[in-house]
C-alpha positions in Angstrom: -84.0 -35.4 -45.8 -87.1 -35.2 -43.9 -88.5 -36.5 -40.8 -91.5 -36.5 -38.2 -90.8 -36.9 -34.4 -90.0 -40.7 -34.7 -89.1 -41.3 -38.5 -86.3 -40.1 -40.3 -86.2 -40.4 -44.0 -82.9 -39.6 -46.1 -82.7 -38.9 -49.9 -80.3 -42.0 -50.4 -79.9 -45.3 -48.6 -77.3 -44.6 -45.6 -76.1 -48.1 -46.0 -73.6 -46.9 -48.8 -72.9 -43.4 -47.1 -69.4 -42.7 -47.1 -67.3 -39.9 -45.0 -67.2 -36.8 -47.0 -63.6 -35.3 -47.4 -62.9 -32.8 -44.9 -62.8 -28.9 -45.9 -58.9 -28.5 -47.2 -56.5 -27.2 -44.6 -55.9 -23.5 -45.0 -57.0 -19.9 -43.9 -60.7 -19.1 -44.7 -62.7 -16.0 -44.2 -65.5 -17.2 -42.2 -68.9 -15.8 -40.7 -69.9 -16.1 -37.1 -73.6 -17.8 -37.3 -74.0 -19.0 -33.8 -72.2 -17.7 -30.5 -73.0 -19.1 -26.9 -71.7 -19.7 -23.5 -71.6 -23.2 -22.7 -70.3 -25.6 -19.7 -67.5 -28.1 -20.7 -69.0 -31.6 -20.3 -66.0 -32.8 -18.5 -64.8 -30.0 -16.5 -68.0 -27.6 -16.1 -65.8 -24.6 -17.0 -67.7 -22.1 -19.2 -66.5 -21.6 -22.7 -67.4 -19.4 -25.7 -68.9 -21.7 -28.5 -68.6 -19.9 -31.8 -70.1 -21.5 -34.8 -68.6 -20.2 -38.2 -69.6 -20.8 -41.8 -67.1 -21.1 -44.6 -68.9 -20.0 -47.7 -68.8 -22.5 -50.8 -67.3 -19.6 -52.9 -63.9 -20.2 -50.9 -63.7 -23.7 -51.8 -60.9 -24.9 -54.0 -61.7 -26.0 -57.5 -61.0 -29.6 -56.8 -63.2 -29.8 -53.6 -66.9 -30.5 -53.6 -68.2 -29.6 -50.3 -71.7 -28.5 -49.0 -73.2 -25.9 -51.6 -74.5 -24.0 -48.6 -71.1 -23.7 -46.9 -69.1 -25.6 -44.1 -70.0 -25.2 -40.6 -66.9 -25.2 -37.9 -66.9 -24.5 -34.5 -64.3 -22.7 -32.2 -64.3 -23.6 -28.6 -61.3 -22.3 -27.3 -62.1 -19.1 -25.2 -62.8 -20.0 -21.7 -65.5 -17.3 -19.9 -63.3 -17.1 -16.7 -62.2 -13.9 -15.6 -58.6 -13.8 -15.0 -55.3 -12.0 -16.9 -54.7 -14.9 -19.5 -58.3 -15.3 -20.5 -58.9 -11.5 -20.7 -55.9 -11.4 -23.0 -57.1 -14.1 -25.2 -60.6 -12.7 -25.3 -58.7 -9.4 -26.5 -57.0 -11.2 -29.2 -60.2 -12.6 -30.5 -62.5 -10.0 -30.3 -59.9 -7.9 -32.2 -59.6 -10.6 -35.0 -63.5 -10.6 -35.2 -64.0 -6.8 -34.9 -66.0 -7.4 -31.6 -66.3 -5.5 -28.7 -63.5 -4.5 -26.6 -64.8 -3.8 -23.2 -65.6 -5.1 -19.7 -69.0 -6.9 -21.0 -69.3 -8.8 -24.2 -72.9 -9.9 -25.3 -72.0 -12.9 -27.4 -75.0 -12.5 -29.5 -73.5 -9.4 -30.8 -70.7 -11.4 -32.6 -73.3 -13.1 -35.0 -72.6 -11.8 -38.5 -68.8 -10.8 -37.7 -66.1 -12.2 -39.9 -62.7 -13.6 -39.1 -59.9 -15.4 -40.7 -59.8 -19.1 -39.5 -57.0 -21.5 -39.9 -58.5 -24.9 -40.7 -56.5 -28.0 -40.0 -57.1 -31.7 -40.0 -57.5 -33.5 -36.7 -58.4 -37.4 -36.2 -61.9 -37.8 -34.5 -63.4 -41.2 -33.7 -60.9 -42.7 -36.4 -61.5 -40.2 -39.4 -59.9 -37.0 -40.3 -62.1 -33.9 -39.9 -61.5 -30.2 -40.5 -61.4 -28.1 -37.3 -60.3 -24.6 -36.5 -56.9 -24.3 -34.8 -57.0 -20.5 -34.4 -58.4 -17.2 -35.4 -55.8 -15.3 -37.4 -54.8 -11.7 -38.3 -56.0 -10.4 -41.9 
């Protein structure tokens, strides 16, 4: 795949492109490769957006996924200071091995690992893999 500012070129004709199968549902150990605080489009509430990579060596033998790993997003932590969210952040930071303090620099989460539970959810009429939760080791 290559492109310029206005032309996109693919290695194969997209007229015959089919949806790849979703990453099989189960628990994976994944690395955080991106972290940011973002406002939700619908409500404006700021949340933590974590980008995880499941490495290809964790694929089952019958799954042919991206050889560079599968990227999934976890967007379930609001950046709102209240008792419920402080507890949820504590749980997430504990599972990630992240900082447990009054201040969290989300950039410090990049490179950390966590066990993620992957499930399948319908999105725009297709089944897709998504992270349902971070789980204990």
